[in-house]
C-alpha positions as CSV (number, residue, x, y, z in Angstrom):
1,M,28.6,-28.5,-23.5
2,D,26.1,-31.3,-22.8
3,F,23.6,-30.0,-20.3
4,L,22.6,-33.6,-19.7
5,D,26.1,-34.8,-18.9
6,P,25.9,-36.8,-15.5
7,L,29.5,-35.4,-14.7
8,I,28.6,-31.9,-15.0
9,L,25.3,-32.0,-13.3
10,A,26.7,-34.3,-10.5
11,R,29.3,-31.6,-9.9
12,W,26.9,-28.9,-9.9
13,Q,24.6,-30.6,-7.5
14,F,27.4,-31.5,-5.0
15,G,28.8,-28.0,-5.2
16,L,25.5,-26.3,-4.6
17,T,24.4,-28.6,-1.7
18,T,27.9,-28.5,-0.2
19,L,28.1,-24.6,-0.3
20,Y,24.4,-24.4,1.0
21,H,25.3,-26.8,3.9
22,Y,28.3,-24.7,4.8
23,L,26.3,-21.7,5.1
24,F,25.3,-23.1,8.6
25,V,28.6,-24.7,9.5
26,P,30.7,-21.7,10.5
27,L,28.0,-20.0,12.5
28,T,27.4,-23.2,14.4
29,L,31.1,-23.6,15.3
30,G,31.4,-19.9,16.3
31,M,28.3,-19.5,18.1
32,A,28.7,-22.6,20.3
33,L,32.0,-21.2,21.6
34,T,30.5,-17.8,22.0
35,V,27.3,-19.0,23.9
36,A,29.8,-20.9,26.1
37,V,31.9,-17.9,26.8
38,F,28.9,-15.7,27.6
39,Q,27.4,-18.1,30.0
40,T,30.6,-18.5,31.7
41,I,31.0,-14.6,32.1
42,W,27.5,-14.7,33.6
43,H,28.3,-17.7,35.8
44,R,31.4,-16.0,37.2
45,T,30.3,-12.5,37.5
46,G,26.5,-12.7,38.0
47,D,25.9,-9.8,35.5
48,V,22.6,-10.6,34.1
49,R,23.4,-8.9,30.9
50,W,25.5,-11.9,30.0
51,L,22.7,-14.2,30.8
52,H,20.4,-12.4,28.3
53,L,23.1,-12.5,25.6
54,T,23.6,-16.3,26.4
55,R,20.0,-16.8,25.7
56,L,19.7,-14.7,22.7
57,F,22.7,-16.0,20.8
58,G,21.9,-19.4,22.0
59,K,18.6,-19.3,20.2
60,I,20.3,-18.1,17.1
61,F,22.8,-21.1,17.6
62,L,20.0,-23.6,17.8
63,I,18.0,-22.5,14.9
64,N,21.3,-22.5,12.7
65,F,22.4,-26.0,14.1
66,A,18.9,-27.6,13.3
67,M,19.2,-26.5,9.7
68,G,22.7,-27.6,9.3
69,V,21.9,-31.1,10.4
70,V,19.3,-31.6,7.8
71,T,21.4,-30.2,4.9
72,G,24.4,-32.4,6.2
73,I,22.6,-35.5,6.0
74,V,21.4,-34.7,2.4
75,Q,24.9,-33.8,1.3
76,E,26.3,-37.3,2.5
77,F,23.5,-39.3,0.4
78,Q,25.2,-38.0,-2.8
79,F,28.2,-40.2,-2.4
80,G,26.0,-43.2,-3.0
81,M,23.7,-41.6,-5.5
82,N,25.9,-39.7,-7.9
83,W,29.4,-40.7,-6.9
84,S,29.2,-44.4,-6.5
85,S,32.3,-45.2,-8.4
86,Y,34.1,-42.9,-6.0
87,S,32.6,-44.4,-3.1
88,R,33.6,-47.7,-4.1
89,F,37.2,-46.9,-4.6
90,T,37.8,-44.8,-1.5
91,G,34.9,-46.0,0.9
92,D,37.0,-48.0,3.1
93,V,39.5,-44.8,3.8
94,F,37.1,-41.9,3.2
95,G,34.2,-43.5,5.2
96,A,36.3,-43.9,8.5
97,P,36.5,-40.4,9.5
98,L,33.0,-39.6,8.5
99,A,31.8,-42.6,10.5
100,F,33.8,-41.2,13.6
101,E,32.2,-37.8,12.9
102,G,28.7,-39.2,13.0
103,L,28.9,-41.9,15.5
104,M,31.1,-40.1,18.0
105,A,31.4,-36.4,17.5
106,F,28.0,-35.6,16.2
107,F,26.1,-37.7,18.7
108,F,28.5,-36.2,21.5
109,E,27.6,-32.7,20.3
110,A,23.7,-33.5,20.0
111,T,23.4,-35.1,23.5
112,F,25.1,-32.2,25.2
113,I,22.9,-29.6,23.2
114,G,19.8,-31.5,24.6
115,L,21.2,-31.3,28.0
116,W,21.8,-27.5,27.6
117,I,18.3,-26.9,26.2
118,F,16.4,-28.6,28.8
119,G,18.7,-28.6,31.7
120,W,18.4,-24.8,32.6
121,D,16.1,-25.4,35.6
122,K,17.0,-29.0,36.2
123,L,20.8,-29.3,36.3
124,P,23.2,-27.8,38.7
125,R,24.4,-24.4,37.2
126,R,28.1,-25.7,36.9
127,I,26.9,-29.0,35.2
128,H,24.8,-27.0,33.0
129,L,27.7,-24.7,32.0
130,L,29.8,-27.8,31.2
131,T,27.1,-29.0,28.8
132,I,27.5,-25.9,26.5
133,W,31.3,-26.3,26.7
134,A,31.0,-29.9,25.7
135,T,28.7,-28.9,22.9
136,A,31.4,-26.5,21.6
137,V,34.1,-29.1,21.8
138,G,31.8,-31.7,19.9
139,S,31.2,-29.3,17.2
140,I,34.9,-28.6,16.6
141,L,35.8,-32.3,17.0
142,S,33.1,-32.9,14.3
143,A,34.8,-30.3,12.0
144,Y,38.1,-32.1,12.3
145,F,36.9,-35.5,11.3
146,I,35.0,-33.9,8.2
147,L,38.3,-32.1,7.3
148,T,40.3,-35.4,7.7
149,A,38.1,-36.9,5.0
150,N,38.4,-33.9,2.8
151,A,42.2,-33.9,3.3
152,F,42.6,-37.3,2.0
153,M,41.1,-36.1,-1.2
154,Q,43.7,-33.3,-1.3
155,N,46.6,-35.6,-0.2
156,P,45.9,-39.3,0.0
157,V,47.8,-40.9,2.9
158,G,47.3,-43.9,5.2
159,Y,46.1,-46.4,2.4
160,E,47.3,-49.0,0.1
161,F,45.9,-49.8,-3.4
162,N,44.5,-53.4,-3.5
163,P,44.9,-54.5,-7.1
164,E,42.6,-57.5,-6.5
165,T,39.6,-55.4,-5.4
166,G,40.6,-52.3,-7.4
167,R,40.1,-50.2,-4.1
168,A,42.1,-48.0,-1.8
169,E,42.1,-49.6,1.6
170,L,42.8,-48.1,5.0
171,V,46.1,-49.3,6.6
172,D,47.0,-46.6,9.0
173,F,44.3,-44.5,10.6
174,F,46.6,-42.4,12.6
175,A,48.4,-41.3,9.4
176,L,44.9,-40.3,8.1
177,L,44.2,-38.3,11.2
178,T,47.6,-36.6,11.0
179,N,47.5,-35.8,7.3
180,P,49.5,-32.6,7.0
181,V,46.6,-31.1,5.0
182,A,44.2,-31.6,7.8
183,L,46.4,-30.4,10.4
184,A,46.9,-27.2,8.4
185,A,43.3,-26.8,7.1
186,F,41.6,-27.4,10.6
187,P,42.7,-24.1,12.3
188,H,42.2,-22.2,9.2
189,T,38.7,-23.3,8.8
190,I,37.9,-22.8,12.6
191,F,39.4,-19.4,12.7
192,A,37.3,-18.4,9.5
193,A,34.1,-19.8,11.1
194,F,34.8,-17.8,14.3
195,M,35.0,-14.7,12.0
196,F,31.5,-15.2,10.5
197,A,30.1,-15.7,14.2
198,A,31.9,-12.5,15.3
199,A,30.4,-10.8,12.3
200,V,26.8,-11.9,13.1
201,I,27.4,-10.7,16.9
202,V,28.5,-7.3,15.6
203,A,25.6,-6.9,13.3
204,V,23.0,-7.9,16.0
205,A,24.5,-5.4,18.4
206,A,24.7,-2.7,15.7
207,F,20.9,-3.1,14.8
208,H,19.8,-2.4,18.3
209,L,22.6,0.3,19.1
210,R,21.5,2.1,15.9
211,R,17.9,2.3,17.5
212,G,19.0,3.1,21.0
213,Q,17.7,-0.3,22.3
214,H,19.4,-2.5,25.0
215,V,22.5,-0.3,25.0
216,D,23.8,-1.8,28.4
217,T,23.7,-5.2,27.1
218,M,24.6,-4.7,23.3
219,R,27.6,-2.3,23.8
220,P,29.6,-5.0,25.4
221,A,28.3,-7.7,22.8
222,L,29.6,-5.3,20.0
223,R,32.9,-5.0,21.4
224,Y,33.2,-8.5,22.2
225,G,32.3,-9.4,18.6
226,A,34.8,-6.9,17.1
227,W,37.7,-8.2,19.3
228,F,36.7,-11.8,18.5
229,M,36.7,-10.8,14.7
230,I,40.2,-9.3,15.0
231,A,41.6,-12.3,16.9
232,S,40.1,-14.8,14.6
233,F,41.5,-12.8,11.6
234,V,45.0,-13.2,13.1
235,G,44.4,-16.7,13.6
236,T,43.2,-17.3,10.1
237,A,46.1,-15.4,8.5
238,I,48.6,-17.4,10.3
239,S,47.1,-20.7,9.7
240,G,46.5,-19.9,6.2
241,D,50.0,-19.0,5.6
242,Q,51.0,-22.7,7.0
243,L,48.2,-24.1,4.9
244,G,49.9,-22.4,1.8
245,L,53.2,-24.1,2.6
246,V,51.5,-27.5,2.7
247,M,49.7,-26.8,-0.4
248,V,52.9,-26.1,-2.3
249,E,54.3,-29.5,-1.0
250,T,51.2,-31.5,-1.8
251,Q,49.5,-29.8,-4.5
252,P,51.8,-27.2,-6.4
253,M,49.5,-27.0,-9.3
254,K,47.0,-25.2,-7.1
255,M,49.4,-22.7,-5.9
256,A,50.4,-21.8,-9.4
257,A,46.8,-21.5,-10.5
258,A,46.2,-19.3,-7.5
259,E,48.5,-16.8,-8.9
260,A,47.9,-17.7,-12.7
261,L,51.7,-18.3,-12.9
262,W,52.2,-19.9,-16.2
263,N,56.0,-20.3,-16.0
264,T,58.4,-21.0,-13.0
265,A,59.5,-18.0,-11.4
266,C,62.1,-17.2,-8.6
267,G,62.9,-14.2,-6.4
268,A,61.6,-10.8,-7.5
269,D,60.0,-12.4,-10.5
270,A,57.8,-14.6,-8.3
271,S,55.5,-11.5,-7.4
272,F,52.1,-11.6,-6.2
273,S,49.4,-9.9,-8.2
274,I,46.8,-8.0,-6.2
275,F,44.8,-7.3,-9.3
276,S,45.4,-8.5,-12.7
277,I,43.8,-8.2,-16.2
278,G,44.7,-10.7,-18.8
279,T,43.9,-12.2,-22.4
280,P,40.8,-14.4,-22.6
281,D,42.8,-17.5,-22.5
282,G,44.7,-16.3,-19.5
283,T,48.1,-16.9,-21.0
284,E,49.0,-13.2,-21.4
285,E,49.0,-10.4,-18.9
286,V,47.7,-7.0,-20.1
287,W,48.1,-5.2,-16.8
288,S,48.5,-6.0,-13.1
289,L,49.3,-4.6,-9.8
290,R,52.1,-6.7,-8.2
291,V,54.2,-7.1,-5.0
292,P,57.6,-8.4,-5.8
293,Y,59.0,-11.2,-3.8
294,L,55.7,-12.0,-2.1
295,L,54.6,-15.1,-4.0
296,S,58.1,-16.4,-3.3
297,F,57.8,-15.7,0.4
298,L,54.3,-17.0,0.6
299,S,55.4,-20.4,-1.1
300,T,58.7,-21.0,0.5
301,H,59.2,-18.3,3.3
302,T,62.2,-17.2,1.5
303,F,62.7,-14.1,-0.8
304,D,64.7,-16.1,-3.4
305,G,62.7,-19.1,-3.6
306,C,61.2,-20.5,-6.9
307,V,57.5,-21.3,-7.6
308,E,56.7,-23.9,-10.2
309,G,54.6,-22.7,-13.1
310,L,51.5,-24.3,-14.6
311,N,53.2,-25.1,-17.8
312,Q,56.1,-26.9,-16.3
313,L,53.8,-28.7,-13.9
314,Q,51.5,-29.8,-16.8
315,A,54.6,-31.3,-18.5
316,D,55.8,-33.0,-15.1
317,Y,52.1,-34.5,-14.5
318,E,52.0,-35.9,-18.0
319,Q,55.2,-38.0,-17.4
320,I,53.9,-39.1,-14.1
321,Y,50.0,-39.6,-14.6
322,G,49.9,-39.9,-18.4
323,A,49.9,-37.6,-21.5
324,G,46.9,-36.2,-23.3
325,I,45.2,-34.9,-20.1
326,D,44.8,-31.5,-19.0
327,Y,45.8,-31.4,-15.4
328,M,45.3,-27.6,-15.0
329,P,42.2,-26.4,-12.9
330,E,40.2,-23.4,-14.2
331,V,42.8,-20.8,-13.7
332,W,40.4,-17.7,-13.5
333,V,38.2,-19.5,-10.8
334,T,41.2,-20.3,-8.5
335,Y,43.0,-17.0,-9.3
336,W,39.8,-14.8,-8.3
337,S,38.5,-17.0,-5.5
338,F,41.9,-16.8,-3.6
339,R,41.7,-13.1,-3.6
340,W,38.1,-12.7,-2.8
341,M,38.6,-15.2,0.2
342,M,41.2,-12.8,1.5
343,G,39.5,-9.6,0.5
344,F,36.2,-10.3,2.3
345,G,37.9,-11.3,5.4
346,G,40.1,-8.2,5.3
347,I,37.3,-5.9,4.9
348,A,35.1,-7.5,7.6
349,T,38.3,-7.1,10.1
350,L,38.8,-3.4,9.0
351,I,35.2,-2.7,9.8
352,S,35.7,-4.2,13.3
353,V,38.8,-2.3,14.0
354,A,37.0,0.9,13.1
355,G,34.0,-0.2,15.3
356,L,36.2,-0.5,18.3
357,W,37.6,3.1,17.6
358,V,34.3,4.8,17.1
359,T,32.6,3.0,20.1
360,R,35.5,3.7,22.7
361,K,34.7,5.4,25.8
362,K,36.6,8.5,25.1
363,A,35.1,9.0,21.6
364,K,33.9,12.6,21.3
365,R,31.2,12.0,18.6
366,P,28.2,9.8,18.5
367,V,28.4,7.0,16.1
368,A,26.8,8.1,12.7
369,D,24.0,6.2,11.3
370,W,25.8,5.1,8.3
371,M,28.4,3.5,10.4
372,W,25.8,1.3,12.1
373,R,24.4,0.4,8.5
374,V,27.8,-0.6,7.6
375,A,28.2,-2.9,10.5
376,I,24.9,-4.5,10.1
377,W,25.3,-5.2,6.3
378,S,28.8,-6.5,6.6
379,A,27.7,-9.5,8.6
380,P,27.8,-11.9,5.5
381,L,31.4,-10.9,4.4
382,P,33.5,-13.6,6.3
383,L,30.9,-16.2,5.2
384,F,31.5,-15.0,1.6
385,G,35.1,-15.4,2.3
386,S,34.7,-19.0,3.6
387,L,32.7,-20.0,0.6
388,V,34.9,-18.6,-2.0
389,G,37.8,-20.3,0.0
390,W,36.2,-23.7,-0.4
391,I,35.5,-23.0,-4.1
392,F,39.2,-22.4,-4.4
393,T,40.2,-25.5,-2.4
394,E,38.0,-27.8,-4.5
395,M,38.2,-26.3,-8.0
396,G,41.9,-26.0,-7.5
397,R,42.2,-29.8,-7.1
398,Q,40.6,-30.5,-10.5
399,P,40.6,-32.6,-12.4
400,W,41.4,-35.0,-9.5
401,I,38.6,-36.1,-7.2
402,V,41.5,-37.8,-5.1
403,F,44.7,-36.0,-6.1
404,G,47.0,-38.5,-8.0
405,L,44.6,-41.5,-7.5
406,M,41.2,-40.9,-9.2
407,R,40.0,-38.3,-11.7
408,T,36.7,-36.6,-11.3
409,E,35.1,-38.0,-14.3
410,D,36.1,-41.5,-13.0
411,G,34.1,-41.0,-9.8
412,V,30.6,-40.4,-11.1
413,S,28.1,-43.1,-10.9
414,P,28.2,-44.9,-14.3
415,S,24.5,-46.1,-14.4
416,V,22.9,-42.8,-13.4
417,P,21.4,-40.9,-16.3
418,G,21.8,-37.2,-16.5
419,W,18.1,-36.4,-16.6
420,T,17.6,-38.0,-13.0
421,V,20.5,-35.9,-11.7
422,L,18.9,-32.8,-13.4
423,I,15.6,-33.6,-11.6
424,S,17.3,-34.0,-8.2
425,L,19.4,-30.9,-8.7
426,V,16.2,-28.8,-9.4
427,A,14.3,-30.3,-6.5
428,F,17.2,-29.9,-4.0
429,T,17.6,-26.3,-5.3
430,A,14.0,-25.4,-4.8
431,I,13.6,-27.0,-1.5
432,Y,17.0,-25.4,-0.2
433,A,15.8,-22.1,-1.4
434,A,12.6,-22.3,0.7
435,L,14.7,-23.4,3.7
436,A,17.1,-20.7,3.3
437,V,14.1,-18.3,3.6
438,V,12.7,-20.0,6.6
439,E,16.2,-19.9,8.3
440,F,16.9,-16.3,7.5
441,R,13.5,-15.2,8.8
442,L,13.9,-17.2,12.0
443,I,17.3,-15.8,12.9
444,L,16.2,-12.4,11.7
445,K,13.4,-12.3,14.0
446,A,15.3,-13.8,16.9
447,A,18.1,-11.0,16.4
448,Q,15.5,-8.3,16.0
449,Q,13.6,-9.3,19.2
450,G,16.9,-8.9,21.0
451,P,17.5,-9.8,24.7
452,D,14.9,-9.9,27.4
453,P,14.5,-6.7,29.4
454,L,17.1,-6.1,32.1
455,P,15.9,-6.6,35.8
456,G,15.3,-3.6,38.1
457,P,17.5,-2.7,41.0
458,D,15.3,-4.5,43.6
459,D,15.3,-7.8,41.6
460,P,17.6,-10.8,42.9
461,D,20.7,-12.0,41.4
462,P,19.9,-15.0,39.3
463,R,22.7,-16.9,40.9
464,D,21.2,-16.6,44.3
465,L,17.9,-18.1,43.3
466,P,17.2,-21.9,43.8
467,V,17.7,-23.9,40.7
468,D,14.1,-24.4,40.0
469,Q,13.6,-20.6,40.0
470,T,16.4,-19.6,37.8
471,P,15.2,-18.1,34.6
472,S,14.8,-20.9,32.2
473,T,15.3,-20.9,28.4
474,V,12.5,-22.2,26.3
475,Y,13.2,-22.7,22.6
């Protein structure tokens, strides 16, 4: 392996910066909705506990949002730095949804975030509540435009190839926006993001409940987070099933790689392996734990359906796209990332189910200390699931950067030497590592500080105070 190969280094750099940026995306999406829900409950009930929860998790949301903006901008620069050939070929198509995301969704979101931050004692309460809901809508809209751009790489639609310019040119923006991959990936991504936000809420609440702090405030937060986790897991599973059906139609090689299915199988033979041990080249199975018919059902929603194997698809692709090229992705990466994605999310959900049971009102025993610790340390599990899910999505598309149109090796910048990519890779990694420490410490400090003390019995209801005397939030 050439360690100064621009292609390898460019892929490593884009992968690392993308995964690092995605550390902040799911928490932003989930926390925006959570803060809006908490503030709505306070607005409707006047229960000051929900005001304090709004302020606490609003602070975490803002810290995370600021870091996500910085890392997202750097990520997009790479399209012109390391992937200029790709940008030239698909810029007319790929750039359209990104432009809408930046010029419409992001500015919409950023504007209302500003109004929410500075409008506590300046805007009428209902208008101020609408600003956080507008922020949540803007963040979700932003996610859709980005997923639309990514969906074009998975399933190119809405374009025509211009032989004179050698470029893919946009001809149907509506077809681009309604790409089946985008429509299926969007709810799956959003629900997965909600799972991470729910896990953070559970962890913060468990941290304080373990110490007997802010019990009246943190107990409802814990149970909200647990229910939020369970509901989001159900949404993730249902949308993931639909995304799998779309994947079989648009990228059958990815589905075959997810199961390490080398030869076409039908019915009972199209089983799903929970765990498998194979030979180093992955072509022979030593031992596996399998569920008969499950792969057939996941791929076709029938128990007697057939799933194409890697070998057959390789032969088909050679006839369609040209011989002498290995069209298979790294099978071990797709196989295990697919299982880790489901495993991390499933474990986090089981912890939330257990949390609801042990914190129910009729529970006869106090929650054990080790249970609180499990709840606290389980916070990253949904995030890990999302990260390996994206590894599966992108690595499973290889060797294509745009499926069926452009291979990854053809998208790299032709005039950028490997040593310059290596320098930027090392620099970005070092800077991002420092920023990660700052981000973690800021969020940890806010979480450990907890909500403000609850008012005494003689203190007035905050909703009855004049606007300029309502508790303001200073970030």
